[in-house]
PDB file of the backbone (N, CA, C, O) and the ligand in Angstrom, with CONECT records:
HET     ZN  A 101       1
ATOM      1  N   MET A   1     215.873  48.324-120.845  1.00  0.00           N
ATOM      2  CA  MET A   1     217.235  49.002-120.906  1.00  0.00           C
ATOM      3  C   MET A   1     217.575  49.589-119.551  1.00  0.00           C
ATOM      4  O   MET A   1     216.706  49.850-118.718  1.00  0.00           O
ATOM      5  N   CYS A   2     218.823  49.779-119.367  1.00  0.00           N
ATOM      6  CA  CYS A   2     219.263  50.340-118.003  1.00  0.00           C
ATOM      7  C   CYS A   2     219.782  51.781-118.204  1.00  0.00           C
ATOM      8  O   CYS A   2     220.015  52.263-119.313  1.00  0.00           O
ATOM      9  N   LYS A   3     219.936  52.401-117.064  1.00  0.00           N
ATOM     10  CA  LYS A   3     220.362  53.741-117.132  1.00  0.00           C
ATOM     11  C   LYS A   3     221.768  53.842-117.563  1.00  0.00           C
ATOM     12  O   LYS A   3     222.582  52.986-117.218  1.00  0.00           O
ATOM     13  N   PHE A   4     222.097  54.863-118.311  1.00  0.00           N
ATOM     14  CA  PHE A   4     223.488  55.079-118.750  1.00  0.00           C
ATOM     15  C   PHE A   4     224.304  55.507-117.590  1.00  0.00           C
ATOM     16  O   PHE A   4     223.938  56.429-116.861  1.00  0.00           O
ATOM     17  N   ASN A   5     225.380  54.864-117.413  1.00  0.00           N
ATOM     18  CA  ASN A   5     226.291  55.173-116.271  1.00  0.00           C
ATOM     19  C   ASN A   5     227.655  55.637-116.885  1.00  0.00           C
ATOM     20  O   ASN A   5     228.399  54.855-117.478  1.00  0.00           O
ATOM     21  N   GLN A   6     227.903  56.831-116.720  1.00  0.00           N
ATOM     22  CA  GLN A   6     229.043  57.472-117.334  1.00  0.00           C
ATOM     23  C   GLN A   6     230.373  56.939-116.773  1.00  0.00           C
ATOM     24  O   GLN A   6     231.421  57.011-117.416  1.00  0.00           O
ATOM     25  N   ASN A   7     230.283  56.400-115.548  1.00  0.00           N
ATOM     26  CA  ASN A   7     231.536  55.874-114.852  1.00  0.00           C
ATOM     27  C   ASN A   7     231.867  54.400-115.261  1.00  0.00           C
ATOM     28  O   ASN A   7     232.916  53.842-114.942  1.00  0.00           O
ATOM     29  N   ASN A   8     230.874  53.828-115.995  1.00  0.00           N
ATOM     30  CA  ASN A   8     231.050  52.473-116.368  1.00  0.00           C
ATOM     31  C   ASN A   8     232.196  52.311-117.324  1.00  0.00           C
ATOM     32  O   ASN A   8     232.369  53.137-118.220  1.00  0.00           O
ATOM     33  N   ASP A   9     232.998  51.259-117.162  1.00  0.00           N
ATOM     34  CA  ASP A   9     233.976  50.899-118.215  1.00  0.00           C
ATOM     35  C   ASP A   9     233.205  50.604-119.484  1.00  0.00           C
ATOM     36  O   ASP A   9     232.241  49.839-119.472  1.00  0.00           O
ATOM     37  N   SER A  10     233.643  51.228-120.607  1.00  0.00           N
ATOM     38  CA  SER A  10     232.937  51.084-121.868  1.00  0.00           C
ATOM     39  C   SER A  10     232.930  49.591-122.375  1.00  0.00           C
ATOM     40  O   SER A  10     232.131  49.237-123.242  1.00  0.00           O
ATOM     41  N   ARG A  11     233.857  48.714-121.800  1.00  0.00           N
ATOM     42  CA  ARG A  11     233.921  47.423-122.236  1.00  0.00           C
ATOM     43  C   ARG A  11     232.956  46.526-121.508  1.00  0.00           C
ATOM     44  O   ARG A  11     232.755  45.374-121.892  1.00  0.00           O
ATOM     45  N   ARG A  12     232.356  47.051-120.451  1.00  0.00           N
ATOM     46  CA  ARG A  12     231.428  46.284-119.697  1.00  0.00           C
ATOM     47  C   ARG A  12     230.132  46.100-120.436  1.00  0.00           C
ATOM     48  O   ARG A  12     229.708  46.974-121.192  1.00  0.00           O
ATOM     49  N   ILE A  13     229.491  44.951-120.219  1.00  0.00           N
ATOM     50  CA  ILE A  13     228.212  44.719-120.880  1.00  0.00           C
ATOM     51  C   ILE A  13     227.042  45.363-120.062  1.00  0.00           C
ATOM     52  O   ILE A  13     226.946  45.172-118.849  1.00  0.00           O
ATOM     53  N   ASP A  14     226.175  46.115-120.751  1.00  0.00           N
ATOM     54  CA  ASP A  14     225.091  46.658-120.050  1.00  0.00           C
ATOM     55  C   ASP A  14     224.256  45.629-119.234  1.00  0.00           C
ATOM     56  O   ASP A  14     223.839  44.601-119.769  1.00  0.00           O
ATOM     57  N   PRO A  15     224.020  45.925-117.932  1.00  0.00           N
ATOM     58  CA  PRO A  15     223.346  44.895-117.127  1.00  0.00           C
ATOM     59  C   PRO A  15     222.074  44.284-117.689  1.00  0.00           C
ATOM     60  O   PRO A  15     221.793  43.100-117.505  1.00  0.00           O
ATOM     61  N   CYS A  16     221.311  45.127-118.379  1.00  0.00           N
ATOM     62  CA  CYS A  16     219.947  44.627-118.859  1.00  0.00           C
ATOM     63  C   CYS A  16     220.090  43.653-119.965  1.00  0.00           C
ATOM     64  O   CYS A  16     219.129  42.945-120.268  1.00  0.00           O
ATOM     65  N   ILE A  17     221.262  43.561-120.612  1.00  0.00           N
ATOM     66  CA  ILE A  17     221.394  42.567-121.745  1.00  0.00           C
ATOM     67  C   ILE A  17     222.486  41.534-121.409  1.00  0.00           C
ATOM     68  O   ILE A  17     222.971  40.820-122.287  1.00  0.00           O
ATOM     69  N   LYS A  18     222.847  41.472-120.167  1.00  0.00           N
ATOM     70  CA  LYS A  18     223.845  40.432-119.822  1.00  0.00           C
ATOM     71  C   LYS A  18     223.462  39.041-120.042  1.00  0.00           C
ATOM     72  O   LYS A  18     224.258  38.216-120.490  1.00  0.00           O
ATOM     73  N   GLY A  19     222.169  38.749-119.710  1.00  0.00           N
ATOM     74  CA  GLY A  19     221.608  37.372-119.976  1.00  0.00           C
ATOM     75  C   GLY A  19     221.605  37.051-121.453  1.00  0.00           C
ATOM     76  O   GLY A  19     221.988  35.958-121.870  1.00  0.00           O
ATOM     77  N   LEU A  20     221.183  37.984-122.211  1.00  0.00           N
ATOM     78  CA  LEU A  20     221.134  37.799-123.656  1.00  0.00           C
ATOM     79  C   LEU A  20     222.511  37.564-124.244  1.00  0.00           C
ATOM     80  O   LEU A  20     222.713  36.630-125.020  1.00  0.00           O
ATOM     81  N   ILE A  21     223.479  38.430-123.866  1.00  0.00           N
ATOM     82  CA  ILE A  21     224.848  38.219-124.312  1.00  0.00           C
ATOM     83  C   ILE A  21     225.440  36.941-123.853  1.00  0.00           C
ATOM     84  O   ILE A  21     226.113  36.274-124.638  1.00  0.00           O
ATOM     85  N   ARG A  22     225.239  36.563-122.665  1.00  0.00           N
ATOM     86  CA  ARG A  22     225.707  35.337-122.108  1.00  0.00           C
ATOM     87  C   ARG A  22     225.192  34.084-122.907  1.00  0.00           C
ATOM     88  O   ARG A  22     225.906  33.141-123.246  1.00  0.00           O
ATOM     89  N   TYR A  23     223.861  34.212-123.154  1.00  0.00           N
ATOM     90  CA  TYR A  23     223.243  33.135-123.972  1.00  0.00           C
ATOM     91  C   TYR A  23     223.848  33.010-125.380  1.00  0.00           C
ATOM     92  O   TYR A  23     224.158  31.915-125.849  1.00  0.00           O
ATOM     93  N   LEU A  24     223.994  34.091-125.989  1.00  0.00           N
ATOM     94  CA  LEU A  24     224.625  34.091-127.323  1.00  0.00           C
ATOM     95  C   LEU A  24     225.980  33.434-127.301  1.00  0.00           C
ATOM     96  O   LEU A  24     226.297  32.560-128.108  1.00  0.00           O
ATOM     97  N   ASN A  25     226.775  33.889-126.339  1.00  0.00           N
ATOM     98  CA  ASN A  25     228.093  33.374-126.152  1.00  0.00           C
ATOM     99  C   ASN A  25     228.123  31.890-125.892  1.00  0.00           C
ATOM    100  O   ASN A  25     228.990  31.171-126.388  1.00  0.00           O
ATOM    101  N   ILE A  26     227.163  31.442-125.105  1.00  0.00           N
ATOM    102  CA  ILE A  26     227.061  30.017-124.798  1.00  0.00           C
ATOM    103  C   ILE A  26     226.748  29.196-126.077  1.00  0.00           C
ATOM    104  O   ILE A  26     227.197  28.065-126.264  1.00  0.00           O
ATOM    105  N   GLN A  27     225.974  29.832-126.906  1.00  0.00           N
ATOM    106  CA  GLN A  27     225.539  29.188-128.195  1.00  0.00           C
ATOM    107  C   GLN A  27     226.709  29.261-129.241  1.00  0.00           C
ATOM    108  O   GLN A  27     226.557  28.769-130.360  1.00  0.00           O
ATOM    109  N   GLY A  28     227.830  29.853-128.885  1.00  0.00           N
ATOM    110  CA  GLY A  28     228.919  29.924-129.813  1.00  0.00           C
ATOM    111  C   GLY A  28     229.041  31.128-130.578  1.00  0.00           C
ATOM    112  O   GLY A  28     229.946  31.255-131.402  1.00  0.00           O
ATOM    113  N   ILE A  29     228.118  32.097-130.343  1.00  0.00           N
ATOM    114  CA  ILE A  29     228.125  33.397-131.017  1.00  0.00           C
ATOM    115  C   ILE A  29     228.955  34.377-130.225  1.00  0.00           C
ATOM    116  O   ILE A  29     228.563  34.816-129.144  1.00  0.00           O
ATOM    117  N   LYS A  30     230.112  34.718-130.776  1.00  0.00           N
ATOM    118  CA  LYS A  30     231.015  35.627-129.973  1.00  0.00           C
ATOM    119  C   LYS A  30     230.665  37.049-130.314  1.00  0.00           C
ATOM    120  O   LYS A  30     230.772  37.490-131.458  1.00  0.00           O
ATOM    121  N   THR A  31     230.250  37.738-129.308  1.00  0.00           N
ATOM    122  CA  THR A  31     229.860  39.107-129.503  1.00  0.00           C
ATOM    123  C   THR A  31     231.167  39.983-129.232  1.00  0.00           C
ATOM    124  O   THR A  31     231.932  39.717-128.305  1.00  0.00           O
ATOM    125  N   ILE A  32     231.353  40.989-130.065  1.00  0.00           N
ATOM    126  CA  ILE A  32     232.526  41.814-129.900  1.00  0.00           C
ATOM    127  C   ILE A  32     232.195  43.162-129.279  1.00  0.00           C
ATOM    128  O   ILE A  32     233.081  43.802-128.714  1.00  0.00           O
ATOM    129  N   ALA A  33     230.900  43.631-129.366  1.00  0.00           N
ATOM    130  CA  ALA A  33     230.546  44.904-128.820  1.00  0.00           C
ATOM    131  C   ALA A  33     229.025  44.876-128.673  1.00  0.00           C
ATOM    132  O   ALA A  33     228.312  44.203-129.418  1.00  0.00           O
ATOM    133  N   SER A  34     228.576  45.612-127.712  1.00  0.00           N
ATOM    134  CA  SER A  34     227.086  45.673-127.518  1.00  0.00           C
ATOM    135  C   SER A  34     226.664  46.866-126.706  1.00  0.00           C
ATOM    136  O   SER A  34     227.438  47.306-125.856  1.00  0.00           O
ATOM    137  N   CYS A  35     225.516  47.406-126.904  1.00  0.00           N
ATOM    138  CA  CYS A  35     224.933  48.508-126.108  1.00  0.00           C
ATOM    139  C   CYS A  35     223.443  48.436-126.145  1.00  0.00           C
ATOM    140  O   CYS A  35     222.846  48.191-127.194  1.00  0.00           O
ATOM    141  N   CYS A  36     222.846  48.645-125.023  1.00  0.00           N
ATOM    142  CA  CYS A  36     221.306  48.579-124.946  1.00  0.00           C
ATOM    143  C   CYS A  36     220.743  49.886-125.521  1.00  0.00           C
ATOM    144  O   CYS A  36     219.555  49.968-125.832  1.00  0.00           O
ATOM    145  N   GLY A  37     221.580  50.884-125.658  1.00  0.00           N
ATOM    146  CA  GLY A  37     221.103  52.148-126.202  1.00  0.00           C
ATOM    147  C   GLY A  37     220.559  53.150-125.198  1.00  0.00           C
ATOM    148  O   GLY A  37     220.362  54.328-125.494  1.00  0.00           O
ATOM    149  N   HIS A  38     220.320  52.626-123.982  1.00  0.00           N
ATOM    150  CA  HIS A  38     219.971  53.418-122.880  1.00  0.00           C
ATOM    151  C   HIS A  38     218.788  54.380-123.187  1.00  0.00           C
ATOM    152  O   HIS A  38     218.784  55.529-122.745  1.00  0.00           O
ATOM    153  N   GLY A  39     217.805  53.890-123.940  1.00  0.00           N
ATOM    154  CA  GLY A  39     216.637  54.703-124.215  1.00  0.00           C
ATOM    155  C   GLY A  39     216.873  55.768-125.261  1.00  0.00           C
ATOM    156  O   GLY A  39     215.939  56.459-125.668  1.00  0.00           O
ATOM    157  N   LYS A  40     218.103  55.909-125.700  1.00  0.00           N
ATOM    158  CA  LYS A  40     218.393  56.996-126.642  1.00  0.00           C
ATOM    159  C   LYS A  40     218.580  56.379-128.062  1.00  0.00           C
ATOM    160  O   LYS A  40     218.223  56.976-129.077  1.00  0.00           O
ATOM    161  N   TYR A  41     219.140  55.190-128.070  1.00  0.00           N
ATOM    162  CA  TYR A  41     219.498  54.533-129.331  1.00  0.00           C
ATOM    163  C   TYR A  41     218.925  53.107-129.312  1.00  0.00           C
ATOM    164  O   TYR A  41     218.607  52.568-128.251  1.00  0.00           O
ATOM    165  N   PRO A  42     218.798  52.501-130.519  1.00  0.00           N
ATOM    166  CA  PRO A  42     218.352  51.112-130.545  1.00  0.00           C
ATOM    167  C   PRO A  42     219.434  50.204-129.936  1.00  0.00           C
ATOM    168  O   PRO A  42     220.616  50.536-129.854  1.00  0.00           O
ATOM    169  N   LEU A  43     218.940  49.049-129.522  1.00  0.00           N
ATOM    170  CA  LEU A  43     219.828  48.028-128.951  1.00  0.00           C
ATOM    171  C   LEU A  43     220.775  47.565-130.117  1.00  0.00           C
ATOM    172  O   LEU A  43     220.306  47.349-131.234  1.00  0.00           O
ATOM    173  N   THR A  44     222.095  47.417-129.849  1.00  0.00           N
ATOM    174  CA  THR A  44     222.995  47.007-130.930  1.00  0.00           C
ATOM    175  C   THR A  44     223.854  45.903-130.335  1.00  0.00           C
ATOM    176  O   THR A  44     224.277  45.990-129.183  1.00  0.00           O
ATOM    177  N   ILE A  45     224.108  44.878-131.113  1.00  0.00           N
ATOM    178  CA  ILE A  45     225.032  43.792-130.694  1.00  0.00           C
ATOM    179  C   ILE A  45     225.879  43.470-131.918  1.00  0.00           C
ATOM    180  O   ILE A  45     225.327  43.035-132.929  1.00  0.00           O
ATOM    181  N   VAL A  46     227.190  43.664-131.872  1.00  0.00           N
ATOM    182  CA  VAL A  46     228.056  43.521-132.940  1.00  0.00           C
ATOM    183  C   VAL A  46     228.801  42.188-132.834  1.00  0.00           C
ATOM    184  O   VAL A  46     229.358  41.884-131.779  1.00  0.00           O
ATOM    185  N   VAL A  47     228.822  41.387-133.906  1.00  0.00           N
ATOM    186  CA  VAL A  47     229.605  40.199-134.000  1.00  0.00           C
ATOM    187  C   VAL A  47     230.510  40.272-135.180  1.00  0.00           C
ATOM    188  O   VAL A  47     230.422  41.191-135.994  1.00  0.00           O
ATOM    189  N   ARG A  48     231.405  39.281-135.280  1.00  0.00           N
ATOM    190  CA  ARG A  48     232.240  39.251-136.445  1.00  0.00           C
ATOM    191  C   ARG A  48     231.547  38.473-137.557  1.00  0.00           C
ATOM    192  O   ARG A  48     231.214  37.299-137.396  1.00  0.00           O
ATOM    193  N   ALA A  49     231.341  39.124-138.657  1.00  0.00           N
ATOM    194  CA  ALA A  49     230.667  38.455-139.848  1.00  0.00           C
ATOM    195  C   ALA A  49     231.422  37.240-140.253  1.00  0.00           C
ATOM    196  O   ALA A  49     232.639  37.339-140.413  1.00  0.00           O
ATOM    197  N   THR A  50     230.835  36.133-140.431  1.00  0.00           N
ATOM    198  CA  THR A  50     231.494  34.880-140.884  1.00  0.00           C
ATOM    199  C   THR A  50     231.913  34.934-142.285  1.00  0.00           C
ATOM    200  O   THR A  50     232.858  34.245-142.670  1.00  0.00           O
ATOM    201  N   ASP A  51     231.230  35.756-143.119  1.00  0.00           N
ATOM    202  CA  ASP A  51     231.630  35.832-144.572  1.00  0.00           C
ATOM    203  C   ASP A  51     232.700  36.892-144.841  1.00  0.00           C
ATOM    204  O   ASP A  51     233.656  36.601-145.561  1.00  0.00           O
ATOM    205  N   THR A  52     232.584  38.116-144.294  1.00  0.00           N
ATOM    206  CA  THR A  52     233.516  39.178-144.645  1.00  0.00           C
ATOM    207  C   THR A  52     234.511  39.356-143.580  1.00  0.00           C
ATOM    208  O   THR A  52     235.581  39.894-143.864  1.00  0.00           O
ATOM    209  N   GLY A  53     234.264  38.953-142.355  1.00  0.00           N
ATOM    210  CA  GLY A  53     235.176  39.216-141.299  1.00  0.00           C
ATOM    211  C   GLY A  53     234.957  40.575-140.696  1.00  0.00           C
ATOM    212  O   GLY A  53     235.584  40.914-139.693  1.00  0.00           O
ATOM    213  N   GLU A  54     234.064  41.379-141.296  1.00  0.00           N
ATOM    214  CA  GLU A  54     233.811  42.707-140.702  1.00  0.00           C
ATOM    215  C   GLU A  54     232.824  42.564-139.564  1.00  0.00           C
ATOM    216  O   GLU A  54     232.330  41.483-139.242  1.00  0.00           O
ATOM    217  N   GLY A  55     232.557  43.770-138.948  1.00  0.00           N
ATOM    218  CA  GLY A  55     231.576  43.760-137.900  1.00  0.00           C
ATOM    219  C   GLY A  55     230.182  43.583-138.509  1.00  0.00           C
ATOM    220  O   GLY A  55     229.899  44.007-139.630  1.00  0.00           O
ATOM    221  N   TYR A  56     229.373  42.968-137.753  1.00  0.00           N
ATOM    222  CA  TYR A  56     227.942  42.724-138.225  1.00  0.00           C
ATOM    223  C   TYR A  56     227.064  42.971-137.040  1.00  0.00           C
ATOM    224  O   TYR A  56     227.214  42.341-135.993  1.00  0.00           O
ATOM    225  N   GLU A  57     226.126  43.913-137.208  1.00  0.00           N
ATOM    226  CA  GLU A  57     225.202  44.256-136.083  1.00  0.00           C
ATOM    227  C   GLU A  57     224.017  43.438-136.280  1.00  0.00           C
ATOM    228  O   GLU A  57     223.313  43.618-137.274  1.00  0.00           O
ATOM    229  N   ILE A  58     223.718  42.480-135.338  1.00  0.00           N
ATOM    230  CA  ILE A  58     222.762  41.449-135.515  1.00  0.00           C
ATOM    231  C   ILE A  58     221.302  41.920-135.333  1.00  0.00           C
ATOM    232  O   ILE A  58     220.394  41.252-135.828  1.00  0.00           O
ATOM    233  N   VAL A  59     221.049  43.038-134.646  1.00  0.00           N
ATOM    234  CA  VAL A  59     219.663  43.481-134.490  1.00  0.00           C
ATOM    235  C   VAL A  59     219.200  44.215-135.732  1.00  0.00           C
ATOM    236  O   VAL A  59     218.043  44.026-136.108  1.00  0.00           O
ATOM    237  N   SER A  60     219.967  45.008-136.381  1.00  0.00           N
ATOM    238  CA  SER A  60     219.629  45.739-137.541  1.00  0.00           C
ATOM    239  C   SER A  60     219.963  44.954-138.838  1.00  0.00           C
ATOM    240  O   SER A  60     219.374  45.179-139.895  1.00  0.00           O
ATOM    241  N   GLY A  61     220.914  44.046-138.707  1.00  0.00           N
ATOM    242  CA  GLY A  61     221.348  43.223-139.885  1.00  0.00           C
ATOM    243  C   GLY A  61     222.257  44.087-140.800  1.00  0.00           C
ATOM    244  O   GLY A  61     222.303  43.888-142.014  1.00  0.00           O
ATOM    245  N   LYS A  62     222.936  44.995-140.212  1.00  0.00           N
ATOM    246  CA  LYS A  62     223.848  45.840-141.044  1.00  0.00           C
ATOM    247  C   LYS A  62     225.330  45.543-140.726  1.00  0.00           C
ATOM    248  O   LYS A  62     225.739  45.296-139.592  1.00  0.00           O
ATOM    249  N   TYR A  63     226.070  45.591-141.802  1.00  0.00           N
ATOM    250  CA  TYR A  63     227.551  45.480-141.669  1.00  0.00           C
ATOM    251  C   TYR A  63     228.157  46.716-141.179  1.00  0.00           C
ATOM    252  O   TYR A  63     227.801  47.790-141.663  1.00  0.00           O
ATOM    253  N   ILE A  64     229.030  46.659-140.272  1.00  0.00           N
ATOM    254  CA  ILE A  64     229.723  47.891-139.713  1.00  0.00           C
ATOM    255  C   ILE A  64     231.157  47.804-140.036  1.00  0.00           C
ATOM    256  O   ILE A  64     231.834  46.854-139.641  1.00  0.00           O
ATOM    257  N   VAL A  65     231.679  48.836-140.792  1.00  0.00           N
ATOM    258  CA  VAL A  65     233.055  48.781-141.076  1.00  0.00           C
ATOM    259  C   VAL A  65     233.844  49.289-139.774  1.00  0.00           C
ATOM    260  O   VAL A  65     233.508  50.318-139.189  1.00  0.00           O
ATOM    261  N   LYS A  66     234.855  48.533-139.392  1.00  0.00           N
ATOM    262  CA  LYS A  66     235.507  48.886-138.184  1.00  0.00           C
ATOM    263  C   LYS A  66     236.194  50.159-138.314  1.00  0.00           C
ATOM    264  O   LYS A  66     236.923  50.370-139.283  1.00  0.00           O
ATOM    265  N   ARG A  67     236.008  51.032-137.390  1.00  0.00           N
ATOM    266  CA  ARG A  67     236.679  52.315-137.330  1.00  0.00           C
ATOM    267  C   ARG A  67     238.043  52.155-136.620  1.00  0.00           C
ATOM    268  O   ARG A  67     238.413  51.079-136.150  1.00  0.00           O
ATOM    269  N   LYS A  68     238.697  53.184-136.579  1.00  0.00           N
ATOM    270  CA  LYS A  68     240.121  53.160-135.973  1.00  0.00           C
ATOM    271  C   LYS A  68     240.167  52.216-134.739  1.00  0.00           C
ATOM    272  O   LYS A  68     241.045  51.358-134.654  1.00  0.00           O
ATOM    273  N   LYS A  69     239.260  52.373-133.826  1.00  0.00           N
ATOM    274  CA  LYS A  69     239.324  51.548-132.649  1.00  0.00           C
ATOM    275  C   LYS A  69     238.054  50.821-132.320  1.00  0.00           C
ATOM    276  O   LYS A  69     238.076  49.625-132.029  1.00  0.00           O
ATOM    277  N   TYR A  70     236.967  51.510-132.361  1.00  0.00           N
ATOM    278  CA  TYR A  70     235.722  50.947-131.923  1.00  0.00           C
ATOM    279  C   TYR A  70     234.630  51.040-132.940  1.00  0.00           C
ATOM    280  O   TYR A  70     234.711  51.851-133.863  1.00  0.00           O
ATOM    281  N   PHE A  71     233.608  50.234-132.798  1.00  0.00           N
ATOM    282  CA  PHE A  71     232.437  50.311-133.682  1.00  0.00           C
ATOM    283  C   PHE A  71     231.578  51.394-133.281  1.00  0.00           C
ATOM    284  O   PHE A  71     230.879  51.976-134.110  1.00  0.00           O
ATOM    285  N   TYR A  72     231.586  51.717-131.993  1.00  0.00           N
ATOM    286  CA  TYR A  72     230.734  52.788-131.422  1.00  0.00           C
ATOM    287  C   TYR A  72     231.424  54.175-131.313  1.00  0.00           C
ATOM    288  O   TYR A  72     232.635  54.330-131.157  1.00  0.00           O
ATOM    289  N   LYS A  73     230.507  55.153-131.414  1.00  0.00           N
ATOM    290  CA  LYS A  73     231.023  56.483-131.250  1.00  0.00           C
ATOM    291  C   LYS A  73     230.314  57.022-129.938  1.00  0.00           C
ATOM    292  O   LYS A  73     229.244  56.559-129.544  1.00  0.00           O
ATOM    293  N   LYS A  74     230.939  57.948-129.351  1.00  0.00           N
ATOM    294  CA  LYS A  74     230.436  58.547-128.131  1.00  0.00           C
ATOM    295  C   LYS A  74     229.627  59.840-128.538  1.00  0.00           C
ATOM    296  O   LYS A  74     230.101  60.650-129.334  1.00  0.00           O
ATOM    297  N   ASP A  75     228.406  59.995-127.966  1.00  0.00           N
ATOM    298  CA  ASP A  75     227.777  61.234-128.300  1.00  0.00           C
ATOM    299  C   ASP A  75     228.167  62.245-127.183  1.00  0.00           C
ATOM    300  O   ASP A  75     228.960  61.931-126.295  1.00  0.00           O
ATOM    301  N   LYS A  76     227.583  63.467-127.259  1.00  0.00           N
ATOM    302  CA  LYS A  76     228.011  64.515-126.354  1.00  0.00           C
ATOM    303  C   LYS A  76     227.912  64.199-124.851  1.00  0.00           C
ATOM    304  O   LYS A  76     228.629  64.748-124.015  1.00  0.00           O
ATOM    305  N   LYS A  77     226.971  63.275-124.562  1.00  0.00           N
ATOM    306  CA  LYS A  77     226.704  62.991-123.143  1.00  0.00           C
ATOM    307  C   LYS A  77     227.490  61.654-122.733  1.00  0.00           C
ATOM    308  O   LYS A  77     227.370  61.149-121.617  1.00  0.00           O
ATOM    309  N   GLY A  78     228.249  61.167-123.676  1.00  0.00           N
ATOM    310  CA  GLY A  78     229.056  59.973-123.345  1.00  0.00           C
ATOM    311  C   GLY A  78     228.401  58.673-123.592  1.00  0.00           C
ATOM    312  O   GLY A  78     228.922  57.617-123.231  1.00  0.00           O
ATOM    313  N   CYS A  79     227.157  58.741-124.262  1.00  0.00           N
ATOM    314  CA  CYS A  79     226.407  57.521-124.546  1.00  0.00           C
ATOM    315  C   CYS A  79     226.900  56.982-125.886  1.00  0.00           C
ATOM    316  O   CYS A  79     227.206  57.766-126.785  1.00  0.00           O
ATOM    317  N   TYR A  80     226.983  55.640-126.041  1.00  0.00           N
ATOM    318  CA  TYR A  80     227.555  55.140-127.267  1.00  0.00           C
ATOM    319  C   TYR A  80     226.456  54.855-128.344  1.00  0.00           C
ATOM    320  O   TYR A  80     225.327  54.473-128.039  1.00  0.00           O
ATOM    321  N   TYR A  81     226.854  55.060-129.567  1.00  0.00           N
ATOM    322  CA  TYR A  81     225.901  54.763-130.686  1.00  0.00           C
ATOM    323  C   TYR A  81     226.662  54.288-131.909  1.00  0.00           C
ATOM    324  O   TYR A  81     227.869  54.512-131.991  1.00  0.00           O
ATOM    325  N   ILE A  82     226.031  53.666-132.828  1.00  0.00           N
ATOM    326  CA  ILE A  82     226.649  53.278-134.122  1.00  0.00           C
ATOM    327  C   ILE A  82     226.136  54.149-135.214  1.00  0.00           C
ATOM    328  O   ILE A  82     224.955  54.044-135.545  1.00  0.00           O
ATOM    329  N   PRO A  83     226.945  55.024-135.817  1.00  0.00           N
ATOM    330  CA  PRO A  83     226.428  55.973-136.806  1.00  0.00           C
ATOM    331  C   PRO A  83     225.640  55.327-137.916  1.00  0.00           C
ATOM    332  O   PRO A  83     224.655  55.903-138.378  1.00  0.00           O
ATOM    333  N   GLU A  84     226.069  54.056-138.397  1.00  0.00           N
ATOM    334  CA  GLU A  84     225.317  53.438-139.525  1.00  0.00           C
ATOM    335  C   GLU A  84     223.903  53.162-139.082  1.00  0.00           C
ATOM    336  O   GLU A  84     223.027  53.102-139.945  1.00  0.00           O
ATOM    337  N   ILE A  85     223.612  52.992-137.839  1.00  0.00           N
ATOM    338  CA  ILE A  85     222.374  52.526-137.364  1.00  0.00           C
ATOM    339  C   ILE A  85     221.463  53.616-136.790  1.00  0.00           C
ATOM    340  O   ILE A  85     220.244  53.601-136.957  1.00  0.00           O
ATOM    341  N   SER A  86     222.081  54.512-136.144  1.00  0.00           N
ATOM    342  CA  SER A  86     221.303  55.618-135.576  1.00  0.00           C
ATOM    343  C   SER A  86     222.007  56.960-135.667  1.00  0.00           C
ATOM    344  O   SER A  86     223.230  56.999-135.526  1.00  0.00           O
ATOM    345  N   ALA A  87     221.349  57.993-135.880  1.00  0.00           N
ATOM    346  CA  ALA A  87     221.925  59.258-135.905  1.00  0.00           C
ATOM    347  C   ALA A  87     222.167  59.735-134.444  1.00  0.00           C
ATOM    348  O   ALA A  87     221.465  59.335-133.515  1.00  0.00           O
ATOM    349  N   GLN A  88     223.175  60.591-134.289  1.00  0.00           N
ATOM    350  CA  GLN A  88     223.519  61.096-132.997  1.00  0.00           C
ATOM    351  C   GLN A  88     222.398  61.943-132.493  1.00  0.00           C
ATOM    352  O   GLN A  88     221.854  62.765-133.231  1.00  0.00           O
ATOM    353  N   ILE A  89     222.046  61.764-131.275  1.00  0.00           N
ATOM    354  CA  ILE A  89     220.987  62.580-130.588  1.00  0.00           C
ATOM    355  C   ILE A  89     221.689  63.638-129.813  1.00  0.00           C
ATOM    356  O   ILE A  89     222.641  63.383-129.075  1.00  0.00           O
ATOM    357  N   GLU A  90     221.178  64.890-130.003  1.00  0.00           N
ATOM    358  CA  GLU A  90     221.802  66.007-129.328  1.00  0.00           C
ATOM    359  C   GLU A  90     221.565  65.854-127.822  1.00  0.00           C
ATOM    360  O   GLU A  90     222.009  66.695-127.040  1.00  0.00           O
TER     361      GLU A  90
HETATM  362 ZN    ZN A 101     220.615  48.748-120.625  1.00  0.00          ZN2+
END
């Protein structure tokens, strides 16, 4: 995992999983969101579920209902997490 960079654009792919995401994309798996967790949360990669059209987090195998805007929520330090998968860390 890489260090969390607060100044990073949230749409950027974390450097440590760039190769993985690129590979998935080459294989035809379109990722819509991802975060390595930065040592605080588990690695999460969200794709569009082929059956329901909802978000599907491929590491945990959980369906994520799309929130207003994003799958991820920001914790107090600005690190992203998915509430269905991991509880917010103080
Ligand atoms: Zn990382």
